[in-house]
LUMPAMI-852813 format. One record per residue: x, y, z of N, C-alpha, C, O in turn. Coordinates in steps of 0.1 Angstrom, whole numbers, plus 5000, padded with zeros to 4 digits. Last residue first. Layout:
BEGIN
XYZXYZXYZXYZ
...
This chain:
BEGIN
681130203809681630133823681429973819681729883827
682330423782681030323787681530213797682430133793
684230683790683630623783682830533788682530543800
684930943806683230913794683430823784683230843772
686630873819685530953825684230923819683130883823
688330783802688330713812686930753818686230663823
689730883776689530733779688630683789688030583788
690131153789689831133773689431003770688730993760
690831183814689331253808688931193796687731193792
692631003816691230953822689931023823688930993828
694631133801693831003794692630973802691630923797
695231383817694131353807693831223800692831213793
696231213838695231263841694031303829692831293829
698431113825697431013829696031063832694931003831
699631363819699431263807698731153813698231073804
700331453845699731513837699031393826697931343828
702431223855701131273862699831313853698731253852
704431193833703431113834702131143845701031083845
705231483841704831503833704031383829702931403823
706331413872705331533870704231503855703031493855
707931163859707231123868705931293870704731273869
709931343844709231303839708231253848707131293843
709731763859710831593860709831473850708731523849
710531993838709631943847710231803846710931753836
712132183819713232063826711531983842711831953854
711532273800711332353814712032323823712532393832
710832073782711832163778712232253790713332313789
708731993791709931873790710932003791711732023800
706732183789707132163805708332053806708932023817
706132133763706732323769707332303786708032383793
705131913761706531953751707132053755708332073754
702831893775704031833780705431883775706431883781
701732053757702032093771703432033774704632073775
701431933731702232053734702732073747703932103749
699631693741700931683735701931833737703031843744
697531873750698131753762699931733756701031753762
696731893725697132033738697831933744699031913741
695831663716696831753710697631873719698831913719
693731563730695031473733695931593727696731633735
692031813725692531753740693531723735694431803735
691331723699692531863701692631813717693731753718
690031473701691531473693692231623699693431633702
687831523714688431443722690531493712691631533715
686431693691686931763704688231673709689431713710
687231463670687331593671687531653683688631663687
684731263689686031283681687031363679687931343687
682731303708683331393697684431383694685331473695
680431173723681831173728681831203709681231143700
677830983728678031173729679231183727679331273736
678230713728677630793715677930943715678331013705
681030703746679830713743679030743730679530823723
684230413738683230563738682030583739681430483734
684030193729684730203742684330403743684130463754
682730093706681830113720682830103728682730013735
683930113682683829973689683329963700683229853705
683630323679683130243667682630063674681829963673
685430503693683830513694682730393685681530383685
687630423683687130363700685730393699684830323705
687330533660687730383659687030363674686030293676
687630803668686330783662686330563660685330493660
690330793678689330813688687530773681686630733687
691930813658691930713674690430673679689730573682
691131043646691030863637690630733648689830643649
691931203663690231163660690031043653689130963653
694831143661694131133672692631073669692130963671
694931233636695631073637694731073654693830983656
694831523630693531413623694031253628693431163623
696131613650694631653653693631553650692631503655
698031573635698131553647696731523648696331413647
697631743609698131623608697931513622697731393620
697632023621696331963610696331793617695631733625
700732053628699132053639697931933633697431833638
701632023606701631953615700831943624700131843628
700532233590699932123585700332003596699631903596
701232463608700032443609699332333600698132313601
703932383599703332423618701832393611701632273610
703832453576704632343577704232303591704432193594
703032723573702832633567702532503565701632453558
704932923589703632883594702732723584701932643589
707132843570707132723584705932773584705132693579
705833043548706532853546706432783558705732683559
706233293563704533193558704633013549703832933546
707733373589707433323576706633213570706433093571
706433493611706933603603706933533590706333583580
705133293628704733423631705733483618704833563614
707133043622705733083617705333233620705133283609
709133113645709533153631708033143619707933223610
707532973666708033123667708333223655708133343654
707132723658706132803663706632953665705833043665
709932583657708932633642707932743648707932853643
710232583690711232663675710232723666709832843665
708732453703709732513707710332623699710932733703
706732343690706432403699707432483702707132603705
708732163670707132243667707232343676707832443672
710232013682710532113673709632223671709832343672
709932023720709331943708710132053691710532173692
712631893741711331983740710831913721711231813714
714931863752715231923739713631953734713432023724
717031833784715331773775715331913762715632033763
720231793782719131823787717731783781717531693772
722531743764722131833771721231933778721232053780
721531513751722831543759723031623768723631593778
718331433748719231513745720331553753720031633763
714531363755716031313749717031403748716331513748
712131453758713331473769714431353763715031273770
710831413738711031543740712131523755712831623759
711131123729711631223726711631383726712231463719
709631073757711130963752711231073742711731163749
707031163749707931183760709031123758709531193767
706130993727706231193726707131203741708131273740
705830713739706830793732706730913730707830963733
703730783762705130743765706130773749707030853749
701430913744702530993751703730943757704631023760
701430623725701430773723702330833729703530843726
700630483750702130443744702230573736703030653740
698530553760700030533770701130533763702330553766
696330583740696930673743698130703753698730813755
696530273739696930323728697830473730698930513726
695530213759696730153757697430223746698730243745
692830373761693630373773695030353768695930433770
692030183735691930353731693430353746694630333743
693229883727692629973737692630083732693330093722
694329823692694629833705693629883708692929943700
696129773662694729783667695329753680696329693682
698129993647697629903653696829933657696530053658
698630283640697930213633697530093637696430063632
700030473660698430503655698030383646696830383644
701730263664700730293677700030313667699230233663
703230343639702630233643701930223658701830103660
704430603643703030523630702430393635701230363634
705930683659704330693663703430623652702230593652
708130763640708230673654706930653663707030613674
707430863620707930763619708030663633708030543635
707131103632705931023625706130903621705230833619
709531203636708331193653707431133640706431113648
711031193617711431093630710331083629709730983623
709331393601709631273594710131123606709831013605
709731663615708731543616709031413609708631313615
712631653612712331603626710831563624710431463630
712931683584713531573592712531563604711631473605
711732003583711231813575711531713584710631663591
713132073597712232083604711131953596710331873600
716032063581715832043592714231973598714131863603
714732223561715132053559714932023573713831973578
714632493572713232403571713432253566712532173566
717532543581716432503589715232463585714632403593
718432523554719232433561717832393574717332283577
716732703544716632633538717032503544716432403543
718132923562716732913561716832783554717332723563
721032943550720332903562719432843571719532773581
721232783517721232903529720632883542719832793544
721832473507721232593506721432683518721832633529
723132243516721432243518720932393514719732433517
725232173499724432053506723232123509722132063504
726232433494726132343483725732223487725932133478
726332583523725832613512725032553500723832583497
727932403532727032403535725832453525724932393521
730932443518729832283518728132283525727332193524
731232743523730232693513729932543509729132503500
731232673554730432773544729932703537728932633538
732432333562732632503560731532493554730932393549
731332123584731332173571731632293573731332363583
730731993608731531973606732232023593733331983590
728632073626728531983613729931923606729931823600
729032233643728432123649728632053631728831933632
730832413626731432383635730932233644731632153649
728432543610729732473604730532453618731132553617
726232623626726232473626727832433616728232323615
727732813637727632753652727332603642727932493645
728433013618730132923622729332803630729932703631
725933033610726533003604727332903609727232783607
724133063644724833153638725133003622724632893623
721133093663721932953657722833073646722133153639
719533243676720433203681721433143672722633163675
717333183651717733343656718933293661719733283652
715932943660716732973644717833063644718933033640
717232703687716232813677716432863665717332803659
718632573701718832703700717832823693717732943692
717732283698718332323709718732483712719132523723
717032273672715832213681716332283693715532353699
719432333659718132433655717132383666716432473671
720932103670721332233669720432333672720332403682
719931923658719831933669720132033675719632053686
720231973623718431943634718832003653718232093660
722731943623722032023626720632093632720232183640
722731723627723631773637723231923633723532013641
721431583605720931563620721131633628720231663636
722431713587721531743591721231703604720831783612
725231513582724631713589723831693592723931653604
723831263582724631283591724731453594724331503605
723231313552722331283564722831273575721831273582
725331413537724131493542723431433553723031503562
728531353551727431313547725931413551725531463561
730831483565730131523558729531473546729631513535
731331333586730431433594729931513579728931593579
732631103581731431093582730331223581729231233577
734531183551734331193564732831173567731931213560
734530963520734231103527733731073547733030983553
737730793521736230763517735930913525736630963533
740130883494739830803506738530843509738030933502
742530743465741130793470740730763481740930643484
745530843456744830753462743330753471743330773483
746030923424746030983440745130883446744030843441
748030753402746730863402746730883419747830843425
750130603395750330753392749330833399749530953402
750130353387749830433379749330593382748630673376
750130263420750830233408750930323397752030373396
747830413431749630453430750130453420750630543413
745830203421746030353416747030433423747130543418
746929963431746929973419746530153413747030203403
747029903459747730013458748130023442749130073439
744229743462744529843470745629963467745430083470
744529573447743529623441743729773450743429883446
748329543437747129493443746229593440746529693433
750429453414749929523419748329463429747529373427
753129133427752329193416751529353423751829383434
756129253436755129173437754429253432754529383430
759229143420758529253426757529173427757429063422
762228963436760728963425760129063428760129093440
765929083437764229023440762929063434762629173429
768228903430767229013422765628973430764728883430
771228893448770028843442768928933437769029053440
């Protein structure tokens, strides 16, 4: 009996024509995934202590592939820092934008910051800006410009919060939104450093509460 051959299917059509079977690109080679892994590594070890071999192992990409996708180590570092800022901005954008009482807004902003700084599989990772980018800013004008832009952006966002609170009568006429914004930003930087030193969340929350009392409580109208 002659056995009828089965009609080709979409899955085996390339093999029938003698073409190599296509395979999906491994997830580690997806640029967005690889960039996230590089970001985690730079954030944990800093720029100088992270080698190309470290980056290759973390991303699953060999050196030629890394260069092709991201450029040299410095370019990959800058792209990682840009990614970090985009992620941080996205995580807090709604809190800065929505209408809510000043104290509640500050509590949510600092809680979100702590969630970011205390995350990490091997321990608290802190803030990319404070932990690593600020050091590189000393000798690299491009990174310095990014750091200064990030600091100014945070100051501006906080100043807008305090300005709106003042307009609603939550703060007295004597309150200076710009000064309060710098105090709020300084608190963010402080908890970023302390979180990297493994200060407990309970102690960090106590620092935050004291700062909020000063910014939104002590000077506010009763």
